[in-house]
C-alpha positions in Angstrom: 0.0 0.0 0.0 1.3 3.4 -1.0 0.2 6.4 1.0 0.8 10.1 0.5 0.0 13.2 2.5 -2.8 15.2 1.0 -1.8 18.9 0.7 -4.2 21.8 1.0 -4.9 22.0 -2.7 -5.6 18.3 -3.0 -7.9 18.5 0.1 -9.7 21.4 -1.6 -10.3 19.2 -4.7 -11.7 16.5 -2.5 -14.0 19.0 -0.7 -15.1 20.4 -4.1 -16.0 16.9 -5.3 -18.0 16.2 -2.1 -19.9 19.5 -2.5 -20.7 18.7 -6.2 -23.3 16.2 -5.0 -22.8 13.8 -7.9 -21.1 10.7 -6.4 -21.3 8.6 -9.5 -18.2 6.9 -10.9 -18.3 8.9 -14.2 -18.5 12.2 -12.3 -15.6 11.2 -10.1 -13.4 10.2 -13.0 -14.3 13.4 -14.9 -13.3 15.5 -11.9 -10.1 13.6 -11.3 -9.2 14.0 -15.0 -9.6 17.8 -14.6 -7.4 18.1 -11.6 -4.8 15.4 -12.4 -1.3 16.6 -12.5 1.2 14.3 -14.2 4.0 16.0 -12.2 2.7 14.2 -9.1 3.4 10.7 -10.4 5.7 9.2 -7.7 9.3 8.9 -8.8 9.7 5.6 -6.8 6.7 3.8 -8.2 7.7 0.2 -7.7 4.7 -1.8 -6.7 2.4 1.2 -7.1 -0.6 1.4 -9.4 -1.2 4.8 -10.9 -4.6 5.6 -12.4 -4.6 8.4 -15.0 -6.2 9.4 -18.2 -4.6 8.6 -21.5 -3.9 12.3 -22.1 -2.3 12.7 -18.7 0.0 9.8 -19.3 1.0 11.2 -22.7 4.8 11.6 -22.9 5.4 9.6 -19.7 7.1 6.2 -19.6 6.0 3.2 -17.6 7.2 -0.5 -17.6 3.6 -1.8 -17.8 0.5 -0.1 -19.1 -3.1 -1.3 -19.2 -5.5 0.6 -21.4 -9.3 0.0 -20.9 -12.0 1.0 -23.4 -9.6 0.9 -26.3 -12.1 0.0 -29.0 -13.5 1.3 -32.3 -15.8 4.3 -31.7 -14.6 4.8 -28.2 -11.0 5.6 -28.9 -10.4 7.6 -30.9 -13.8 9.2 -30.3 -16.2 9.1 -33.3 -16.2 13.0 -33.4 -12.4 13.1 -33.9 -12.6 10.7 -36.9 -14.4 13.4 -38.9 -11.6 16.0 -38.5 -8.0 15.1 -39.4 -6.6 17.7 -37.0 -8.5 16.3 -34.1 -7.6 12.7 -35.1 -3.9 13.5 -35.1 -4.4 15.0 -31.6 -5.9 11.8 -30.3 
């Protein structure tokens, strides 16, 4: 088990999420994606699982990566298929 201290900014994010009133998993994941900071990935991550969005992980290196929901129409998103610029961004 890997534990870290929650600083004031992170505690504020937790409180904002609690006040939002929507405790569904999609709402939680959306909020986490908005406040995720790739600079906070632990340097010593042996035995640690790090959950992040694909866009947060972009440019980082890991020994092992599991990608869920990687299927036609889900990734890349159907809307990005219509625009070559958006497709290259995905």
